[in-house]
DSSP file (Angstrom, degrees, kcal/mol; ACC not computed):
  #  RESIDUE AA STRUCTURE BP1 BP2  ACC     N-H-->O    O-->H-N    N-H-->O    O-->H-N    TCO  KAPPA ALPHA  PHI   PSI    X-CA   Y-CA   Z-CA
    1    1 A X              0   0    0      0, 0.0     2,-0.2     0, 0.0    34,-0.1   0.000 360.0 360.0 360.0 138.7    8.2    8.1   23.4
    2    2 A X     >  -     0   0    0      1,-0.1     4,-2.1    33,-0.1     5,-0.1  -0.715 360.0-101.7-119.5 171.3   11.4    9.5   24.8
    3    3 A X  H  > S+     0   0    0     -2,-0.2     4,-1.5     1,-0.2    -1,-0.1   0.853 124.5  54.6 -61.1 -34.7   15.1    8.7   24.4
    4    4 A X  H  > S+     0   0    0      1,-0.2     4,-0.7     2,-0.2    -1,-0.2   0.903 106.8  50.5 -65.6 -40.9   14.9    7.0   27.8
    5    5 A X  H >> S+     0   0    0      1,-0.2     3,-1.1     2,-0.2     4,-0.5   0.904 106.0  56.5 -61.2 -41.6   12.0    4.9   26.6
    6    6 A X  H >< S+     0   0    0     -4,-2.1     3,-1.2     1,-0.3    -1,-0.2   0.875 101.1  56.6 -59.7 -38.6   14.0    3.9   23.5
    7    7 A X  H 3< S+     0   0    0     -4,-1.5    36,-0.3     1,-0.2    37,-0.3   0.722 105.5  52.8 -66.5 -20.7   16.9    2.6   25.7
    8    8 A X  H << S+     0   0    0     -3,-1.1    -1,-0.2    -4,-0.7    -2,-0.2   0.509  79.9 120.4 -93.3  -6.7   14.5    0.2   27.5
    9    9 A X    <<  -     0   0    0     -3,-1.2    35,-0.5    -4,-0.5    -3,-0.0  -0.282  36.8-177.0 -61.5 143.4   13.0   -1.4   24.3
   10   10 A X        +     0   0    0     35,-0.1     2,-0.2    33,-0.1    35,-0.2  -0.185  20.7 154.0-134.9  41.6   13.5   -5.2   24.1
   11   11 A X        -     0   0    0      1,-0.1     4,-0.1     2,-0.0    -2,-0.0  -0.535  38.6-147.0 -73.5 137.4   12.0   -6.0   20.7
   12   12 A X  S    S+     0   0    0     -2,-0.2     2,-0.5     1,-0.1    -1,-0.1   0.749  87.0  52.7 -78.3 -23.6   13.5   -9.2   19.2
   13   13 A X  S    S-     0   0    0     33,-0.0    33,-0.2    -3,-0.0    -1,-0.1  -0.961  91.3-124.0-113.2 125.0   13.1   -7.9   15.6
   14   14 A X        -     0   0    0     -2,-0.5     2,-0.3    31,-0.1    33,-0.2  -0.363  31.1-141.4 -66.8 148.6   14.6   -4.5   14.9
   15   15 A X  E     -a   47   0A   0     31,-1.7    33,-2.3    -4,-0.1    34,-1.2  -0.809  12.9-125.5-118.1 148.2   12.1   -2.0   13.5
   16   16 A X  E     -a   49   0A   0     -2,-0.3     2,-0.5    31,-0.2    34,-0.2  -0.860  32.6-153.6 -85.9 116.2   12.1    0.7   10.8
   17   17 A X  E     -a   50   0A   0     32,-2.5    34,-2.7    -2,-0.7     2,-0.7  -0.839  10.2-167.0 -96.1 125.6   10.8    3.8   12.7
   18   18 A X  E     -a   51   0A   0     -2,-0.5     2,-0.8    32,-0.2    34,-0.2  -0.935   8.0-166.2-111.1 105.5    9.1    6.4   10.5
   19   19 A X        -     0   0    0     32,-2.6     2,-0.8    -2,-0.7    34,-0.3  -0.827   5.4-167.1-103.1 106.3    8.8    9.5   12.6
   20   20 A X        +     0   0    0     -2,-0.8     2,-0.3    32,-0.1    -1,-0.1  -0.222  60.7  66.1 -93.6  45.2    6.4   11.9   11.0
   21   21 A X  S >  S-     0   0    0     -2,-0.8    32,-0.8    32,-0.0     3,-0.6  -0.928  87.6 -74.2-150.8 176.3    7.1   15.0   13.1
   22   22 A X  T 3  S+     0   0    0     -2,-0.3    34,-0.1     1,-0.2    32,-0.1  -0.366  94.6  11.0 -86.1 154.3   10.1   17.3   13.5
   23   23 A X  T >  S+     0   0    0     32,-0.7     3,-1.3     1,-0.1    12,-0.3   0.406  77.1 117.7  72.2   5.8   13.4   17.0   15.3
   24   24 A X  T <  S+     0   0    0     -3,-0.6    12,-2.7     1,-0.3    13,-0.3   0.644  85.6  43.9 -73.9 -11.3   13.4   13.3   16.1
   25   25 A X  T 3  S+     0   0    0     28,-3.0     2,-1.8    11,-0.1    -1,-0.3   0.104  75.2 138.9-112.7  20.4   16.5   13.0   13.9
   26   26 A X    X   +     0   0    0     -3,-1.3     3,-0.6    27,-0.3    28,-0.1  -0.460  16.5 161.8 -71.0  86.2   18.2   16.1   15.3
   27   27 A X  T 3   +     0   0    0     -2,-1.8    -1,-0.2     1,-0.2    27,-0.0   0.499  50.9  84.9 -86.4  -5.7   21.7   14.6   15.4
   28   28 A X  T 3   +     0   0    0     26,-0.2     2,-0.7    -3,-0.1    -1,-0.2   0.600  61.3  99.3 -77.7 -11.3   23.6   17.9   15.7
   29   29 A X    X   -     0   0    0     -3,-0.6     3,-0.5     3,-0.2     5,-0.1  -0.667  53.5-168.3 -80.2 112.3   23.3   18.3   19.4
   30   30 A X  T 3  S+     0   0    0     -2,-0.7    -1,-0.2     1,-0.2     3,-0.1   0.658  82.9  55.2 -75.7 -14.2   26.6   17.1   20.9
   31   31 A X  T 3  S+     0   0    0      1,-0.2     2,-0.3    -3,-0.0    -1,-0.2   0.651 114.5  24.3 -93.5 -16.6   25.2   17.0   24.4
   32   32 A X  S <  S-     0   0    0     -3,-0.5     2,-0.3    -5,-0.0    -1,-0.2  -0.997  72.8-118.7-149.9 149.6   22.2   14.7   23.9
   33   33 A X        -     0   0    0     -2,-0.3   -30,-0.1    -3,-0.1    -6,-0.1  -0.669  29.9-125.7 -85.4 142.2   21.0   12.0   21.5
   34   34 A X     >  -     0   0    0     -2,-0.3     4,-2.4     1,-0.1     5,-0.2  -0.287  32.9-101.0 -72.2 170.3   17.8   12.5   19.5
   35   35 A X  H  > S+     0   0    0    -12,-0.3     4,-2.3     1,-0.2     5,-0.2   0.909 125.0  53.7 -60.5 -41.6   15.1   10.0   19.8
   36   36 A X  H  > S+     0   0    0    -12,-2.7     4,-1.8     1,-0.2    -1,-0.2   0.915 109.3  47.0 -59.8 -44.6   16.2    8.5   16.4
   37   37 A X  H  > S+     0   0    0    -13,-0.3     4,-1.9     1,-0.2    -1,-0.2   0.909 111.0  52.2 -63.8 -41.8   19.8    8.1   17.7
   38   38 A X  H  X S+     0   0    0     -4,-2.4     4,-0.8     1,-0.2    -2,-0.2   0.888 108.3  51.1 -62.8 -38.7   18.6    6.5   20.9
   39   39 A X  H  < S+     0   0    0     -4,-2.3     8,-2.3     1,-0.2     3,-0.4   0.887 110.9  48.5 -64.7 -38.3   16.5    4.0   19.0
   40   40 A X  H  < S+     0   0    0     -4,-1.8    -2,-0.2     1,-0.2    -1,-0.2   0.824 114.9  45.3 -70.1 -30.9   19.5    3.1   16.8
   41   41 A X  H  < S+     0   0    0     -4,-1.9    -1,-0.2    -5,-0.1    -2,-0.2   0.492  78.1 129.8 -92.2  -4.4   21.7    2.7   19.9
   42   42 A X    ><  -     0   0    0     -4,-0.8     3,-0.7    -3,-0.4   -35,-0.1  -0.298  50.8-148.7 -55.8 127.5   19.2    0.7   22.0
   43   43 A X  T 3  S+     0   0    0    -36,-0.3    -1,-0.1     1,-0.2   -36,-0.1   0.735  87.7  31.2 -75.1 -25.5   21.1   -2.3   23.3
   44   44 A X  T 3  S-     0   0    0    -35,-0.5     2,-0.3   -37,-0.3    -1,-0.2   0.009 133.1 -30.9-125.2  27.5   18.3   -4.9   23.4
   45   45 A X  S <  S+     0   0    0     -3,-0.7     2,-0.4   -35,-0.2   -31,-0.1  -0.969  75.4 121.1 159.7-144.7   16.0   -3.8   20.6
   46   46 A X        -     0   0    0     -2,-0.3   -31,-1.7   -33,-0.2     2,-0.3  -0.707  65.3 -10.3  95.0-139.6   15.1   -0.5   19.0
   47   47 A X  E     -a   15   0A   0     -8,-2.3   -31,-0.2    -2,-0.4     3,-0.1  -0.762  23.0-167.0-111.3 145.4   15.6    0.4   15.4
   48   48 A X  E    S-     0   0A   0    -33,-2.3    57,-0.4     1,-0.4     2,-0.3   0.664  92.5  -5.2 -88.5 -26.1   17.3   -1.0   12.3
   49   49 A X  E     -a   16   0A   0    -34,-1.2   -32,-2.5    55,-0.1    -1,-0.4  -0.973  63.5-149.4-161.4 156.9   16.7    2.4   10.7
   50   50 A X  E     -aB  17 103A   0     53,-2.1    53,-3.0    -2,-0.3     2,-0.6  -0.998   0.4-162.8-135.6 129.2   15.0    5.7   11.4
   51   51 A X  E     +aB  18 102A   0    -34,-2.7   -32,-2.6    -2,-0.4     2,-0.3  -0.960  40.7 135.8-108.8 112.8   13.4    8.1    8.9
   52   52 A X  E     - B   0 101A   0     49,-2.1    49,-3.1    -2,-0.6     2,-0.4  -0.940  54.4 -92.9-154.4 168.1   13.1   11.5   10.7
   53   53 A X  E     - B   0 100A   0    -32,-0.8   -28,-3.0   -34,-0.3   -27,-0.3  -0.724  18.1-170.0 -91.7 137.9   13.5   15.2   10.5
   54   54 A X  S    S+     0   0    0     45,-2.5     2,-0.3    -2,-0.4   -26,-0.2   0.275  70.9  35.9-105.1   8.5   16.6   16.9   11.7
   55   55 A X  S    S-     0   0    0     44,-0.1     2,-0.7    41,-0.1   -32,-0.7  -0.872  89.6 -83.9-149.7-179.5   15.2   20.4   11.5
   56   56 A X        +     0   0    0     -2,-0.3     2,-0.3   -34,-0.1    -2,-0.0  -0.846  56.0 150.2 -97.5 114.2   12.2   22.7   11.9
   57   57 A X        -     0   0    0     -2,-0.7     2,-0.2    39,-0.0   -35,-0.1  -0.867  49.2 -81.2-136.6 171.1   10.0   22.7    8.8
   58   58 A X     >  -     0   0    0     -2,-0.3     4,-1.4     1,-0.1     3,-0.3  -0.471  32.1-128.8 -78.7 145.6    6.3   23.2    8.0
   59   59 A X  H  > S+     0   0    0      1,-0.2     4,-2.3     2,-0.2     5,-0.2   0.817 100.9  64.0 -63.1 -33.0    3.9   20.3    8.5
   60   60 A X  H  > S+     0   0    0      1,-0.2     4,-1.3     2,-0.2    -1,-0.2   0.916 107.1  41.7 -62.8 -42.7    2.2   20.6    5.1
   61   61 A X  H  > S+     0   0    0     -3,-0.3     4,-1.7     1,-0.2    -1,-0.2   0.842 111.9  55.9 -70.6 -33.5    5.5   19.7    3.2
   62   62 A X  H  X S+     0   0    0     -4,-1.4     4,-2.4     1,-0.2     5,-0.2   0.889 102.8  56.2 -64.0 -39.3    6.3   17.0    5.7
   63   63 A X  H  X S+     0   0    0     -4,-2.3     4,-2.6     1,-0.2     5,-0.3   0.910 104.4  53.5 -60.4 -42.7    3.0   15.3    5.1
   64   64 A X  H  X S+     0   0    0     -4,-1.3     4,-2.1     1,-0.2    -1,-0.2   0.932 113.0  40.8 -59.3 -48.1    3.7   15.1    1.4
   65   65 A X  H  X S+     0   0    0     -4,-1.7     4,-2.5     1,-0.2    -1,-0.2   0.859 114.3  52.5 -74.2 -31.9    7.1   13.3    1.8
   66   66 A X  H  X S+     0   0    0     -4,-2.4     4,-2.3     2,-0.2    -2,-0.2   0.924 111.0  46.7 -67.2 -42.8    5.8   11.1    4.6
   67   67 A X  H  X S+     0   0    0     -4,-2.6     4,-2.1    -5,-0.2    -2,-0.2   0.922 115.1  46.7 -63.6 -42.8    2.8    9.9    2.5
   68   68 A X  H  X S+     0   0    0     -4,-2.1     4,-3.0    -5,-0.3     5,-0.2   0.880 109.7  53.9 -68.6 -36.6    5.1    9.3   -0.5
   69   69 A X  H  X S+     0   0    0     -4,-2.5     4,-2.9     2,-0.2    -1,-0.2   0.932 109.6  48.1 -61.5 -44.6    7.7    7.5    1.7
   70   70 A X  H  X S+     0   0    0     -4,-2.3     4,-0.7     2,-0.2    -2,-0.2   0.910 114.0  46.8 -62.6 -41.6    5.0    5.1    3.0
   71   71 A X  H >< S+     0   0    0     -4,-2.1     3,-0.7     1,-0.2     4,-0.3   0.937 115.9  44.8 -64.5 -46.6    3.7    4.5   -0.6
   72   72 A X  H >< S+     0   0    0     -4,-3.0     3,-1.5     1,-0.2     6,-0.2   0.874 108.9  55.4 -66.5 -38.9    7.2    3.9   -1.9
   73   73 A X  H 3< S+     0   0    0     -4,-2.9    -1,-0.2     1,-0.3    -2,-0.2   0.616  92.5  71.4 -75.2 -10.1    8.4    1.7    0.9
   74   74 A X  T << S+     0   0    0     -3,-0.7     2,-0.9    -4,-0.7    -1,-0.3   0.649  76.4  92.9 -76.9 -13.0    5.5   -0.7    0.3
   75   75 A X    X   -     0   0    0     -3,-1.5     3,-1.4    -4,-0.3    35,-0.3  -0.730  68.5-157.4 -79.3 107.6    7.2   -1.8   -2.9
   76   76 A X  T 3  S+     0   0    0     -2,-0.9    -1,-0.2     1,-0.3    -3,-0.0   0.657  88.6  58.3 -64.3 -16.2    9.2   -4.8   -1.7
   77   77 A X  T 3  S+     0   0    0     32,-0.1    -1,-0.3     2,-0.1     2,-0.2   0.691  91.3  85.4 -85.7 -19.3   11.7   -4.4   -4.6
   78   78 A X  S <  S-     0   0    0     -3,-1.4    32,-0.6    -6,-0.2     2,-0.1  -0.548  75.2-130.4 -84.0 146.0   12.7   -0.8   -3.7
   79   79 A X  B  >  -C  109   0B   0     -2,-0.2     4,-2.2    30,-0.2    30,-0.2  -0.460  27.2-109.4 -82.9 166.0   15.4   -0.1   -1.2
   80   80 A X  H  > S+     0   0    0     28,-2.9     4,-2.4    25,-0.2     5,-0.2   0.901 121.2  55.3 -61.6 -39.9   14.8    2.4    1.7
   81   81 A X  H  > S+     0   0    0     25,-2.9     4,-2.6    27,-0.3    -1,-0.2   0.889 107.4  48.3 -60.4 -40.9   17.2    4.8   -0.1
   82   82 A X  H  > S+     0   0    0     24,-0.4     4,-2.4     2,-0.2     5,-0.2   0.903 110.6  51.3 -66.2 -41.1   15.1    4.6   -3.3
   83   83 A X  H  X S+     0   0    0     -4,-2.2     4,-2.1     2,-0.2    -2,-0.2   0.902 112.1  47.3 -61.8 -40.5   11.9    5.2   -1.3
   84   84 A X  H  X S+     0   0    0     -4,-2.4     4,-2.9     2,-0.2     5,-0.2   0.926 109.9  51.9 -67.2 -45.4   13.5    8.3    0.4
   85   85 A X  H  X S+     0   0    0     -4,-2.6     4,-1.3     1,-0.2    -2,-0.2   0.937 114.1  43.8 -56.5 -47.0   14.8    9.7   -2.9
   86   86 A X  H  < S+     0   0    0     -4,-2.4     4,-0.4     1,-0.2    -1,-0.2   0.853 112.4  52.8 -68.5 -34.6   11.3    9.4   -4.4
   87   87 A X  H >< S+     0   0    0     -4,-2.1     3,-1.3    -5,-0.2     4,-0.2   0.915 107.7  50.6 -66.6 -42.6    9.6   10.8   -1.3
   88   88 A X  H >< S+     0   0    0     -4,-2.9     3,-1.2     1,-0.3    -1,-0.2   0.811 102.8  61.1 -65.8 -28.3   11.9   13.8   -1.3
   89   89 A X  T 3< S+     0   0    0     -4,-1.3    -1,-0.3     1,-0.2    -2,-0.2   0.657  89.4  73.4 -70.1 -14.4   11.0   14.4   -5.0
   90   90 A X  T <  S+     0   0    0     -3,-1.3     2,-0.4    -4,-0.4    -1,-0.2   0.595  95.6  55.3 -76.6 -10.9    7.4   14.8   -3.9
   91   91 A X    <   -     0   0    0     -3,-1.2   -30,-0.0    -4,-0.2     6,-0.0  -0.938  60.4-156.7-124.8 147.7    8.0   18.2   -2.4
   92   92 A X        +     0   0    0     -2,-0.4     2,-0.8     4,-0.0    -1,-0.1   0.410  64.2 113.1 -94.0  -0.2    9.5   21.4   -3.8
   93   93 A X     >  -     0   0    0      1,-0.2     4,-2.1    -5,-0.1     5,-0.2  -0.637  51.5-164.3 -78.8 109.0   10.5   22.6   -0.3
   94   94 A X  H  > S+     0   0    0     -2,-0.8     4,-2.1     1,-0.2     5,-0.2   0.847  86.5  57.5 -63.6 -35.4   14.3   22.6   -0.2
   95   95 A X  H  > S+     0   0    0      2,-0.2     4,-2.1     1,-0.2    -1,-0.2   0.909 108.1  46.8 -63.0 -41.1   14.4   22.8    3.6
   96   96 A X  H  > S+     0   0    0      1,-0.2     4,-2.0     2,-0.2    -2,-0.2   0.934 111.4  50.5 -66.7 -45.1   12.4   19.6    3.9
   97   97 A X  H  < S+     0   0    0     -4,-2.1    -1,-0.2     1,-0.2    -2,-0.2   0.862 115.6  44.2 -60.8 -34.4   14.5   17.8    1.4
   98   98 A X  H  < S+     0   0    0     -4,-2.1    -1,-0.2    -5,-0.2    -2,-0.2   0.818 116.8  42.4 -80.0 -31.7   17.6   18.8    3.3
   99   99 A X  H  < S+     0   0    0     -4,-2.1   -45,-2.5    -5,-0.2     2,-0.5   0.698  89.6  89.1 -96.2 -19.1   16.5   18.1    6.8
  100  100 A X  E  <  +B   53   0A   0     -4,-2.0     2,-0.3   -47,-0.2   -47,-0.2  -0.697  63.1 175.4 -80.9 126.5   14.7   14.8    6.5
  101  101 A X  E     -B   52   0A   0    -49,-3.1   -49,-2.1    -2,-0.5     2,-0.5  -0.830  32.6-129.1-132.3 162.5   17.3   12.1    7.0
  102  102 A X  E     -B   51   0A   0     -2,-0.3     2,-0.8   -51,-0.2   -51,-0.2  -0.970  10.0-161.2-111.8 126.0   17.8    8.4    7.3
  103  103 A X  E     +B   50   0A   0    -53,-3.0   -53,-2.1    -2,-0.5     2,-0.3  -0.924  69.0  37.0 -99.6 105.8   19.7    6.9   10.2
  104  104 A X  S    S-     0   0    0     -2,-0.8     2,-0.6   -55,-0.2   -55,-0.1  -0.920 105.3 -36.5 143.8-171.7   20.6    3.5    8.8
  105  105 A X    >   -     0   0    0    -57,-0.4     3,-1.5    -2,-0.3   -25,-0.2  -0.767  38.1-158.0 -91.8 116.2   21.6    1.7    5.6
  106  106 A X  T 3  S+     0   0    0     -2,-0.6   -25,-2.9     1,-0.3   -24,-0.4   0.652  89.5  66.4 -68.6 -13.1   19.9    3.1    2.5
  107  107 A X  T 3  S+     0   0    0    -27,-0.2    -1,-0.3   -28,-0.1     2,-0.0   0.510  79.0 109.5 -84.9  -4.4   20.5   -0.2    0.6
  108  108 A X    <   -     0   0    0     -3,-1.5   -28,-2.9   -29,-0.1     2,-0.4  -0.330  62.1-137.5 -70.3 152.9   18.1   -2.1    3.0
  109  109 A X  B     -C   79   0B   0    -30,-0.2     2,-0.4   -29,-0.1   -30,-0.2  -0.886  20.4-116.7-106.4 143.8   14.8   -3.5    1.8
  110  110 A X              0   0    0    -32,-0.6   -32,-0.1    -2,-0.4     0, 0.0  -0.645 360.0 360.0 -78.2 133.0   11.6   -3.2    3.9
  111  111 A X              0   0    0     -2,-0.4    -1,-0.1     0, 0.0   -35,-0.1   0.373 360.0 360.0-114.3 360.0   10.3   -6.6    4.9
């Protein structure tokens, strides 16, 4: 999926995108939108929120927080922000905790 693909989405229900690889949340580039940003800006669909990496980190630490995020977000009482906080606590890698971000409202609940 590319940023161009994201702009063409026409889903009637906005989706939480969990992107389990690096740089899909790289919002620092002033010349281009990341895939996560493009999904959030899609005019006829796209994302209600995006959980993605904004930096280059090692896959082993990413796996830990992604697995924990999926486990935490299955709790219908938890907010996305709470799931992220708990997922980041699953790794001791400071770079991963700093670069994995949420584009969206942390107070939302996953449905």
